[in-house]
C-alpha positions as CSV (number, residue, x, y, z in Angstrom):
1,M,-135.6,4.7,204.4
2,L,-132.7,3.3,206.5
3,Y,-131.1,5.2,209.3
4,S,-127.7,4.6,211.0
5,R,-127.6,4.0,214.7
6,T,-126.3,7.5,215.3
7,E,-129.1,9.0,213.3
8,M,-131.7,6.9,215.1
9,V,-130.4,8.0,218.5
10,A,-130.4,11.7,217.4
11,K,-133.9,11.4,216.1
12,K,-135.1,9.8,219.3
13,L,-133.4,12.5,221.4
14,A,-135.0,15.2,219.2
15,S,-138.5,13.9,219.9
16,L,-138.0,13.8,223.7
17,Y,-139.5,16.4,226.0
18,T,-136.9,18.7,227.5
19,I,-136.5,18.8,231.2
20,R,-138.0,22.3,231.1
21,K,-141.0,21.0,229.1
22,S,-141.5,18.1,231.6
23,K,-141.4,20.7,234.5
24,Q,-144.2,22.7,232.8
25,I,-146.3,19.6,232.4
26,L,-145.8,18.6,236.0
27,N,-146.7,22.2,237.3
28,Q,-149.8,22.4,235.1
29,I,-151.2,19.0,236.1
30,Y,-150.3,19.6,239.8
31,R,-152.3,22.8,239.8
32,T,-155.2,21.1,238.1
33,Y,-155.0,18.3,240.6
34,R,-155.1,20.7,243.6
35,R,-158.1,22.4,242.2
36,K,-160.1,19.2,241.4
37,V,-158.9,16.8,244.1
38,S,-162.2,16.7,245.8
39,L,-163.8,15.2,242.7
40,L,-161.5,12.2,242.5
41,Q,-161.9,8.7,243.9
42,P,-159.1,7.4,246.3
43,A,-157.7,5.1,243.7
44,E,-157.6,7.9,241.1
45,K,-155.8,10.2,243.6
46,E,-153.2,7.6,244.4
47,R,-152.5,6.9,240.7
48,L,-152.0,10.6,239.9
49,Q,-149.9,11.1,243.0
50,T,-147.6,8.2,242.1
51,H,-147.0,9.4,238.6
52,M,-146.4,13.0,239.7
53,T,-143.9,11.9,242.3
54,S,-142.1,9.7,239.8
55,L,-142.0,12.5,237.2
56,R,-140.6,15.0,239.9
57,T,-137.9,12.5,240.8
58,A,-136.8,12.1,237.2
59,I,-136.7,15.9,236.7
60,L,-134.6,16.4,239.8
61,Q,-132.1,13.7,238.7
62,K,-132.0,15.3,235.2
63,E,-133.1,12.0,233.5
64,A,-134.6,13.5,230.4
65,E,-135.7,10.2,228.8
66,T,-137.4,8.9,232.0
67,A,-139.0,12.4,232.6
68,H,-140.3,12.3,229.0
69,R,-141.9,8.9,229.5
70,M,-143.4,9.8,232.8
71,A,-144.7,13.2,231.5
72,S,-146.3,11.5,228.6
73,Q,-148.0,8.9,230.8
74,L,-149.1,11.7,233.3
75,E,-150.6,13.7,230.4
76,E,-152.6,10.6,229.2
77,I,-153.9,9.9,232.7
78,S,-154.8,13.5,233.5
79,H,-156.8,13.7,230.2
80,K,-159.0,10.8,231.6
81,L,-159.1,11.7,235.3
82,L,-158.9,15.5,235.1
83,P,-160.7,16.4,231.9
84,K,-160.9,20.1,231.0
85,T,-164.3,21.6,231.1
86,A,-165.4,24.5,228.9
87,W,-165.0,26.8,231.9
88,D,-161.4,25.5,232.4
89,R,-160.6,26.4,228.8
90,V,-162.1,29.8,229.1
91,R,-160.4,30.5,232.4
92,N,-157.0,29.3,231.1
93,F,-157.5,31.4,227.9
94,L,-158.4,34.5,229.9
95,F,-155.5,34.0,232.3
96,A,-153.0,33.5,229.4
97,I,-154.3,36.6,227.5
98,G,-154.4,38.7,230.6
99,S,-150.9,37.8,231.7
100,A,-149.6,38.3,228.1
101,L,-151.3,41.7,228.0
102,I,-150.0,42.9,231.3
103,L,-146.5,41.8,230.4
104,A,-146.7,43.3,226.9
105,I,-148.0,46.6,228.2
106,A,-145.3,46.8,230.8
107,I,-142.6,46.0,228.3
108,R,-143.9,48.2,225.4
109,Q,-144.7,51.2,227.6
110,S,-141.6,51.2,229.9
111,W,-138.9,49.2,228.1
112,F,-139.0,48.9,224.3
113,E,-141.5,48.7,221.5
114,P,-141.6,48.2,217.7
115,Y,-143.1,51.0,215.7
116,S,-144.1,51.5,212.1
117,I,-143.7,54.9,210.4
118,P,-147.1,55.9,208.9
119,T,-146.2,59.2,207.1
120,G,-143.3,60.9,205.3
121,S,-142.8,63.7,207.9
122,M,-139.3,62.5,208.8
123,R,-138.0,61.7,205.3
124,P,-135.3,61.1,204.3
125,T,-134.2,59.9,207.8
126,L,-137.3,57.8,208.3
127,K,-139.7,56.9,205.6
128,E,-143.2,55.5,205.3
129,N,-143.5,51.8,206.4
130,D,-140.1,51.8,208.1
131,L,-140.0,49.5,211.2
132,L,-138.2,50.8,214.2
133,L,-137.3,49.5,217.7
134,V,-138.0,52.3,220.1
135,S,-136.3,52.5,223.5
136,K,-138.6,53.7,226.3
137,T,-135.7,54.3,228.8
138,D,-133.8,57.0,227.0
139,Y,-135.0,59.8,229.2
140,G,-136.9,58.3,232.2
141,I,-139.0,55.6,233.5
142,N,-142.5,55.7,232.0
143,I,-145.7,54.8,233.9
144,P,-147.7,52.6,231.6
145,L,-150.9,53.9,230.0
146,T,-150.3,57.4,231.3
147,T,-148.2,60.5,230.3
148,S,-146.5,60.5,233.6
149,H,-142.9,59.4,234.5
150,L,-141.9,57.6,237.6
151,Y,-138.5,59.2,237.0
152,F,-137.3,61.7,234.4
153,D,-133.8,63.2,233.7
154,P,-134.0,66.3,231.5
155,S,-130.2,66.2,231.0
156,L,-130.6,63.0,228.9
157,V,-132.7,64.8,226.3
158,Q,-130.3,65.9,223.6
159,R,-130.9,68.5,220.9
160,G,-131.0,66.7,217.5
161,S,-132.3,63.4,219.0
162,I,-135.2,61.8,217.3
163,V,-137.9,61.5,220.0
164,V,-141.2,59.6,220.3
165,F,-144.0,61.3,222.2
166,T,-147.7,60.9,222.8
167,G,-150.3,63.5,221.6
168,K,-152.3,63.4,224.8
169,N,-153.4,66.9,226.0
170,M,-152.0,68.5,222.9
171,D,-153.8,70.4,220.1
172,I,-153.6,67.6,217.5
173,P,-156.6,66.5,215.5
174,D,-157.6,62.9,215.2
175,V,-155.3,61.8,218.0
176,D,-157.4,59.1,219.6
177,T,-156.5,55.4,219.2
178,M,-156.9,52.1,220.9
179,Y,-153.9,50.3,222.5
180,F,-154.0,46.6,221.9
181,Y,-157.5,47.2,220.5
182,L,-158.7,47.3,224.2
183,F,-157.4,50.4,226.0
184,P,-158.2,54.0,224.8
185,G,-155.0,55.9,224.1
186,K,-153.4,58.6,222.1
187,K,-151.4,58.3,218.9
188,M,-147.6,58.4,219.1
189,F,-145.5,60.8,217.0
190,V,-141.9,60.8,216.0
191,K,-140.0,64.0,215.3
192,R,-136.5,65.5,215.8
193,L,-136.1,67.4,219.1
194,I,-134.7,70.9,218.4
195,G,-135.2,73.1,221.5
196,K,-135.2,72.5,225.2
197,P,-136.7,74.6,228.0
198,G,-135.1,78.0,228.2
199,D,-133.6,77.9,224.7
200,I,-134.0,80.9,222.3
201,L,-134.1,79.9,218.6
202,Y,-133.9,81.9,215.4
203,F,-134.3,80.7,211.8
204,Y,-132.1,81.8,209.0
205,G,-131.0,80.2,205.7
206,G,-132.8,76.9,206.4
207,Q,-130.7,76.6,209.6
208,I,-131.4,77.3,213.3
209,Y,-129.3,79.5,215.5
210,G,-129.8,79.4,219.2
211,I,-128.7,80.0,222.7
212,N,-129.5,78.0,225.8
213,A,-130.9,79.4,229.1
214,Q,-127.3,80.4,230.1
215,G,-126.8,82.5,226.9
216,E,-124.4,80.0,225.3
217,E,-124.5,79.3,221.6
218,L,-126.2,76.0,220.5
219,K,-123.7,74.9,217.8
220,E,-125.2,71.4,218.0
221,L,-128.2,72.7,215.9
222,R,-126.0,73.3,212.8
223,D,-122.6,71.5,213.1
224,P,-123.5,67.8,213.3
225,P,-123.8,65.9,210.0
226,W,-127.5,65.1,210.4
227,F,-128.4,68.8,210.6
228,Q,-126.2,69.7,207.6
229,T,-128.4,67.7,205.3
230,L,-131.7,69.1,206.6
231,E,-133.4,72.5,206.2
232,H,-135.8,74.1,208.7
233,I,-138.6,76.5,208.0
234,P,-140.2,78.4,210.9
235,F,-143.8,78.2,209.6
236,I,-146.0,76.0,207.5
237,R,-148.1,78.9,206.2
238,F,-147.8,82.6,206.7
239,D,-151.2,82.8,208.5
240,G,-150.6,79.5,210.4
241,K,-153.7,78.3,212.2
242,V,-156.6,80.7,212.0
243,E,-159.4,80.8,214.5
244,T,-162.6,82.9,214.0
245,P,-164.4,82.7,217.3
246,T,-167.5,84.8,216.3
247,P,-169.7,84.4,213.2
248,P,-170.1,87.1,210.5
249,T,-172.4,90.0,211.4
250,P,-173.6,93.1,209.5
251,Y,-171.1,95.1,211.5
252,T,-168.2,93.1,210.0
253,H,-169.7,93.4,206.5
254,G,-170.4,89.7,206.3
255,A,-166.8,88.7,207.2
256,F,-165.5,86.5,210.0
257,S,-164.0,89.0,212.5
258,P,-161.8,88.9,214.4
259,A,-159.4,86.3,213.0
260,V,-156.7,85.2,215.4
261,L,-153.5,83.8,213.9
262,Y,-151.5,81.1,215.7
263,Q,-147.9,80.2,215.0
264,M,-146.3,77.4,217.1
265,N,-149.8,77.2,218.5
266,I,-149.2,80.6,220.1
267,P,-151.7,83.5,219.4
268,V,-149.4,86.0,217.6
269,A,-151.8,88.4,215.9
270,K,-155.4,89.4,215.5
271,L,-157.0,90.8,212.3
272,S,-160.4,92.5,212.4
273,I,-162.9,94.3,210.2
274,N,-163.6,97.8,211.4
275,P,-167.1,99.5,211.0
276,L,-165.9,101.1,207.7
277,G,-165.2,97.6,206.3
278,K,-161.4,98.0,206.4
279,A,-159.2,95.2,207.6
280,T,-156.9,96.1,210.5
281,G,-154.4,94.1,212.5
282,E,-152.6,94.1,215.9
283,M,-149.8,92.0,217.2
284,L,-150.5,89.7,220.2
285,F,-146.9,88.7,220.5
286,P,-144.3,91.2,221.8
287,M,-142.9,92.2,218.4
288,S,-143.6,95.2,216.2
289,H,-143.9,93.3,212.8
290,Y,-145.3,89.9,211.9
291,S,-142.3,89.1,209.8
292,D,-140.0,89.7,212.8
293,L,-141.3,86.4,214.3
294,W,-138.2,84.3,214.9
295,G,-137.0,84.9,211.4
296,F,-140.1,84.8,209.2
297,G,-138.7,87.6,207.1
298,N,-135.8,85.4,206.0
299,F,-138.1,83.1,204.1
300,A,-140.6,83.2,201.2
301,M,-143.3,80.9,200.0
302,A,-142.4,80.0,196.4
303,R,-144.2,78.6,193.3
304,L,-143.4,78.4,189.6
305,L,-145.6,80.2,187.0
306,N,-145.5,80.2,183.3
307,A,-146.0,83.4,181.2
308,K,-149.8,82.8,180.8
309,E,-150.3,82.3,184.5
310,M,-148.1,85.4,185.3
311,E,-150.3,87.6,183.1
312,A,-153.5,86.2,184.6
313,L,-152.4,86.5,188.2
314,H,-150.2,89.5,188.0
315,P,-151.3,91.7,185.1
316,G,-148.5,93.9,183.8
317,A,-145.7,92.2,185.9
318,L,-144.1,90.8,182.7
319,R,-143.3,94.3,181.4
320,D,-140.4,94.6,183.8
321,L,-139.1,91.0,183.4
322,S,-137.1,89.3,180.7
323,P,-138.8,86.5,178.8
324,A,-138.4,83.1,180.4
325,P,-139.9,79.6,180.3
326,L,-140.9,79.9,184.0
327,Y,-141.0,82.6,186.7
328,L,-140.4,82.1,190.3
329,E,-143.1,83.8,192.4
330,L,-141.9,84.7,195.9
331,S,-144.4,85.7,198.6
332,H,-142.5,87.2,201.5
333,H,-142.5,89.6,204.5
334,P,-146.0,88.8,205.8
335,T,-147.6,91.8,207.4
336,I,-150.6,92.6,209.5
337,H,-150.3,96.3,208.9
338,N,-151.8,96.0,205.4
339,P,-154.0,93.0,205.6
340,Q,-156.2,91.7,202.8
341,L,-159.7,90.3,202.7
342,V,-159.8,86.7,201.4
343,R,-162.1,83.7,201.1
344,D,-160.1,80.9,202.6
345,E,-160.1,77.1,201.9
346,Q,-162.9,76.7,204.4
347,G,-165.1,79.2,202.6
348,R,-164.7,81.9,205.3
349,L,-164.6,85.5,204.2
350,R,-162.0,86.9,206.6
351,P,-159.0,89.2,206.9
352,D,-155.6,87.7,206.2
353,V,-152.0,88.8,206.3
354,G,-150.7,90.8,203.4
355,Y,-147.2,90.2,201.9
356,S,-144.7,91.5,199.4
357,L,-144.4,89.8,196.0
358,S,-141.3,89.3,193.9
359,F,-140.7,87.6,190.6
360,L,-137.6,86.1,189.1
361,P,-137.3,84.8,185.5
362,L,-135.9,81.3,185.4
363,Q,-133.9,80.1,182.3
364,G,-133.1,76.5,181.3
365,E,-130.1,76.2,183.6
366,Q,-131.9,77.2,186.7
367,I,-134.9,75.0,185.8
368,D,-132.6,72.0,185.3
369,K,-131.2,72.7,188.8
370,I,-134.6,72.6,190.3
371,G,-135.4,69.3,188.5
372,K,-132.2,67.8,189.9
373,E,-133.1,68.7,193.5
374,L,-136.8,67.6,193.4
375,T,-138.2,66.1,196.6
376,T,-141.8,65.0,196.6
377,C,-144.2,63.0,198.8
378,R,-144.7,59.3,198.0
379,F,-147.3,59.2,195.3
380,V,-149.4,56.6,193.4
381,V,-150.0,56.6,189.7
382,K,-152.8,54.5,188.3
383,E,-154.4,54.8,184.9
384,G,-153.0,58.2,184.2
385,I,-154.1,59.7,187.6
386,G,-151.7,60.5,190.5
387,W,-152.4,61.0,194.2
388,R,-150.5,61.2,197.4
389,L,-149.9,57.9,199.1
390,G,-152.4,57.5,201.9
391,Y,-155.3,59.3,200.2
392,D,-158.3,57.3,199.3
393,P,-158.7,57.1,195.5
394,K,-162.3,56.0,195.9
395,N,-163.3,59.2,197.7
396,F,-164.8,61.3,194.9
397,A,-164.2,64.5,196.9
398,Y,-160.5,63.8,196.7
399,R,-160.4,62.0,193.3
400,S,-161.9,64.9,191.4
401,H,-158.8,66.9,192.4
402,F,-156.1,64.4,191.6
403,P,-153.9,65.6,188.8
404,K,-153.5,63.8,185.5
405,M,-150.1,62.1,184.9
406,A,-150.3,60.7,181.4
407,G,-147.5,58.4,180.2
408,I,-146.3,57.3,183.7
409,P,-146.5,53.6,184.3
410,D,-148.7,52.5,187.2
411,G,-146.9,52.2,190.5
412,T,-145.8,54.0,193.7
413,Y,-143.0,56.6,193.4
414,E,-141.0,59.2,195.2
415,F,-138.4,61.8,194.4
416,Q,-135.6,62.5,197.0
417,N,-133.0,65.1,196.2
418,G,-133.6,64.7,192.5
419,K,-133.5,60.9,192.4
420,A,-136.6,59.0,191.5
421,S,-137.5,55.6,193.0
422,R,-140.2,53.1,192.7
423,V,-141.6,52.0,196.0
424,L,-142.0,48.2,196.3
425,W,-143.5,45.9,198.9
426,G,-142.7,46.7,202.5
427,G,-141.3,50.2,201.7
428,I,-138.3,48.9,199.8
429,T,-137.2,51.4,197.1
430,Q,-135.7,50.8,193.7
431,E,-133.9,53.7,192.1
432,L,-135.0,54.4,188.6
433,S,-132.8,55.1,185.6
434,E,-132.9,58.7,184.3
435,D,-134.6,57.6,181.0
436,H,-137.7,56.5,183.0
437,P,-140.8,58.5,182.1
438,I,-141.2,59.8,185.6
439,Y,-138.2,62.1,185.3
440,P,-139.2,65.6,184.2
441,K,-137.7,66.5,180.8
442,T,-139.4,69.8,180.2
443,A,-140.1,73.1,182.0
444,E,-143.8,72.1,182.3
445,Q,-142.9,68.8,184.0
446,V,-140.6,70.5,186.4
447,Q,-143.3,73.1,187.2
448,F,-145.8,70.2,187.8
449,F,-143.7,68.4,190.3
450,Y,-142.5,71.6,192.1
451,N,-146.0,73.0,192.5
452,L,-147.9,69.7,193.1
453,G,-145.3,67.3,194.3
454,V,-146.1,67.7,198.0
455,E,-149.9,68.0,198.2
456,F,-150.8,66.3,194.9
457,F,-154.1,68.3,194.5
458,D,-154.9,70.3,191.4
459,M,-156.1,73.2,193.7
460,Y,-152.3,74.0,194.0
461,Q,-152.2,74.8,190.3
462,P,-151.8,78.6,190.1
463,T,-155.2,80.1,189.2
464,K,-157.2,83.1,190.2
465,Q,-159.8,80.9,191.9
466,S,-157.2,79.2,194.2
467,R,-155.1,81.0,196.8
468,A,-153.4,77.7,197.9
469,H,-149.6,77.9,197.9
470,P,-147.6,74.7,197.9
471,S,-145.3,73.8,200.8
472,R,-142.3,75.1,198.9
473,Y,-140.0,77.8,200.3
474,A,-137.1,80.0,199.3
475,Y,-134.4,81.6,201.4
476,F,-130.9,83.2,201.2
477,R,-127.8,81.8,202.7
478,D,-124.4,83.3,202.1
479,H,-126.1,85.5,199.5
480,K,-127.1,82.5,197.4
481,L,-130.8,81.9,196.7
482,Y,-131.9,78.4,197.8
483,L,-134.9,76.3,196.7
484,L,-135.4,72.7,197.8
485,G,-132.5,73.0,200.1
486,A,-130.0,73.7,197.4
487,P,-128.5,76.9,195.9
488,I,-130.3,77.6,192.6
489,L,-128.7,81.0,192.0
490,E,-125.2,81.9,193.1
491,K,-124.2,85.3,194.5
492,D,-122.8,86.7,191.3
493,D,-125.4,85.2,188.9
494,P,-126.5,88.0,186.6
495,A,-130.2,86.9,187.1
496,L,-129.9,87.3,190.9
497,V,-128.1,90.6,190.5
498,R,-130.9,92.0,188.3
499,F,-133.5,90.6,190.7
500,L,-132.0,92.4,193.7
501,Q,-131.7,95.6,191.7
502,R,-135.5,95.4,191.0
503,E,-136.2,94.7,194.6
504,Y,-134.5,97.8,195.9
505,Q,-136.0,99.9,193.1
506,K,-139.5,98.7,194.2
507,Q,-138.6,99.6,197.7
508,S,-137.6,103.1,196.7
509,I,-140.8,104.0,194.9
510,A,-143.1,102.4,197.6
511,T,-145.1,104.7,199.9
512,S,-144.9,104.9,203.7
513,Q,-148.6,103.7,203.9
514,R,-147.8,100.6,201.8
515,P,-144.0,100.0,202.2
516,Y,-142.2,97.3,200.1
517,F,-139.7,95.0,201.8
518,P,-137.1,93.6,199.4
519,F,-136.4,89.9,199.5
520,D,-132.7,89.8,200.2
521,D,-130.1,88.2,202.4
522,A,-130.3,89.9,205.9
523,G,-127.5,87.7,207.1
524,P,-127.3,85.3,210.1
525,P,-127.8,86.5,213.6
526,L,-124.1,87.0,214.2
527,T,-121.9,89.9,215.3
528,K,-119.2,91.4,213.2
529,E,-116.8,89.1,215.1
530,G,-118.8,86.1,214.0
531,K,-120.2,85.3,217.4
532,I,-123.8,84.7,218.1
533,D,-125.7,88.0,218.6
534,V,-127.3,87.3,222.0
535,P,-129.3,90.6,222.2
536,Y,-130.7,90.1,218.7
537,L,-131.9,86.5,219.6
538,K,-133.5,87.6,222.8
539,K,-135.4,90.3,220.9
540,Y,-136.5,88.3,217.8
541,G,-136.0,84.6,218.8
542,L,-138.5,82.0,219.9
543,T,-138.2,81.2,223.6
544,I,-139.0,77.6,224.7
545,P,-141.1,77.6,227.9
546,D,-140.3,75.6,231.1
547,K,-140.8,71.9,230.8
548,M,-141.6,72.2,227.1
549,Y,-139.7,71.1,224.0
550,L,-139.7,72.1,220.3
551,A,-140.0,69.1,217.9
552,L,-139.8,69.4,214.1
553,G,-140.0,66.9,211.3
554,D,-137.0,66.4,209.1
555,N,-139.3,66.8,206.1
556,H,-140.6,70.3,206.8
557,A,-142.9,70.3,203.7
558,M,-144.9,67.3,204.9
559,S,-144.6,67.6,208.7
560,A,-147.3,68.6,211.1
561,D,-145.0,69.4,214.0
562,S,-144.5,72.0,216.7
563,R,-145.2,74.7,214.1
564,A,-148.8,73.5,214.1
565,F,-149.5,71.9,217.5
566,G,-147.0,73.8,219.6
567,F,-144.5,72.7,222.2
568,V,-144.3,69.1,223.4
569,P,-144.8,68.9,227.2
570,Q,-142.1,67.1,229.1
571,E,-144.4,64.4,230.4
572,N,-145.4,63.4,226.8
573,L,-141.8,62.3,225.9
574,R,-141.8,58.5,225.9
575,G,-138.4,57.6,224.3
576,G,-136.5,57.5,221.0
577,P,-135.8,55.2,218.1
578,S,-132.7,53.1,218.7
579,F,-132.7,50.9,215.6
580,L,-134.2,50.7,212.1
581,F,-134.6,47.1,211.2
582,W,-136.7,47.4,208.0
583,P,-136.3,47.9,205.1
584,P,-132.7,46.7,204.5
585,G,-130.3,49.1,202.9
586,G,-128.2,52.1,203.6
587,R,-130.5,53.5,206.3
588,W,-130.5,50.2,208.2
589,G,-129.3,50.5,211.8
590,R,-129.2,53.5,214.0
591,A,-130.8,56.7,212.7
592,P,-128.5,59.8,212.4
593,Q,-128.7,61.5,215.7
594,P,-126.6,62.0,218.9
595,L,-125.5,58.9,220.7
596,Q,-127.6,58.1,223.7
597,P,-125.6,57.1,226.9
598,H,-126.4,53.5,228.0
599,V,-125.3,53.6,231.7
600,T,-128.1,55.9,233.0
601,I,-130.5,55.6,235.9
602,P,-133.6,54.8,233.7
603,N,-131.7,52.1,231.7
604,T,-130.1,50.6,234.8
605,A,-133.3,50.6,236.7
606,V,-135.5,49.0,234.0
607,W,-132.9,46.5,232.9
608,G,-132.2,45.7,236.5
609,I,-135.9,45.1,237.2
610,A,-136.2,42.9,234.2
611,L,-133.2,40.8,235.2
612,L,-134.5,40.6,238.8
613,I,-137.9,39.4,237.6
614,G,-136.3,36.9,235.3
615,A,-134.0,35.6,238.0
616,G,-136.7,35.6,240.6
617,S,-139.1,33.7,238.3
618,S,-136.4,31.1,237.5
619,L,-135.6,30.7,241.3
620,Y,-139.3,30.4,242.1
621,V,-139.8,27.6,239.6
622,R,-136.7,25.8,240.7
623,R,-137.6,26.0,244.4
624,K,-141.1,24.9,243.5
625,I,-139.8,21.8,241.9
626,L,-137.4,21.1,244.8
627,K,-140.2,21.5,247.3
628,P,-142.1,18.3,248.0
629,L,-145.5,17.9,246.4
630,N,-148.3,18.4,248.9
631,F,-151.1,15.9,248.3
632,K,-153.1,16.6,251.5
633,D,-156.7,17.4,250.8
């Protein structure tokens, strides 16, 4: 192949060492020379000194071609006169690895760090396998490998921001991990920050109403666009986390007693078995009724039943209801005043909260609405069996409970607000056409995805043997009944009117010993003038303790968040996601959240330190080159 003169010159220049590369070679060989000079003969010393001096002169005069030639010769001579021993290689390797680790730890703990999202707790904002760049200077200056801050500014923490925090010293299972596979550490979590110290919060209609420590309304919890597309539920389960500190005894009739119930990781109630074998309860939190807890009474746990399941689980209930393909079962107003004795998922016979039950017949129009609002976990279908992404299909204890999904092509799928997508490599999603077999076409298929679409275990099928309720919830807002974050029944819908009539009829015939609480719209915590009802919030709201924060997942159905592990300590906050760089698509870029100010003390300090280190290193190298080489033994 023939080259023009210009091409030959360009090719030659491309093969030359840069001045910077020649500097690196000179520094490396000079350091080796100083370490091994005592092993060299006088002639060898002189030869190396001559070549190093010539190379230094060429570098100072910016003669790249001469420097390249001298550096190449110096490398060849040093290989012969200063051969690397095995110990040299080990030492150089350890030094390089150690330096890289120190630099990486300092940068990733105190400046910025890439993260991968492992679960769907923040969907649809952040999804499984998303790759984020997390800023560690949003709120303070972190001390690496600790939960402490060199500096922290609470005013920089904004409600609605997505935060990253460590699980250290928190009641979170399986939180241990290894940092860089070398240093013991704790897993990091990403949630949306809802409440700050001193805030009082109350849940109604899938929304959060609140006041700050000064009694001012927190409109930023509802008005911004990122909150208007989310719904928030104040509990995961009615009984929350249950601890049974003492084993069963004959005095408790073989049941675990007492059973302490935790919500937000706060002990809120205690249920016991008295000597007569009757379950009793008492509140540990300063409220009269369990359902008064920060808005519990505004929400119901919901599942769909067919007529056969209704008759098996609630004999006689169909007599008062019109025939329908499906029935909405609503469990609401949990109470400790009429507790029940149950055998829970762990096999414990123990007292549990009681609750009121309501039933609403669903006709084709309402069932279609539910199907068009479906949101599920990401799930895998293979050979007619489905399971939640992340579960081990080889684990027989799990596999025996995976539901059958005949007729669905193998693949990984998700539903989000009624739209089905196939999940491809790297978390990239491909929306499916509505004629795909994954879309529910019948009431039975809608029931399947509603009841099993979060947990994907057949134990969530409604049976007498299982008391498990799916993570599906119902609530009223503006007198409309909501499921899956959308109004399924309008205020004037005849089905809803009949439902409420039955509710108040059941209340009227209930006894004082076993009262019935109708499931209806109690309204938001506002005064008649439409302003926040401060006394009401102070009485029934959730108060955030000093130096603590409330963090919730955007996907309430799949999120272990402050509802489970409690408030996040201030020292655990490490930063926030600033940029989503994978996968490409509409979510690429900054996540929906308040803008974080850039000119802050933490940002200025960390960026300033980084610039000073960079400038100082460059100046040090430059001065080192300008300084005469010292060849004295």
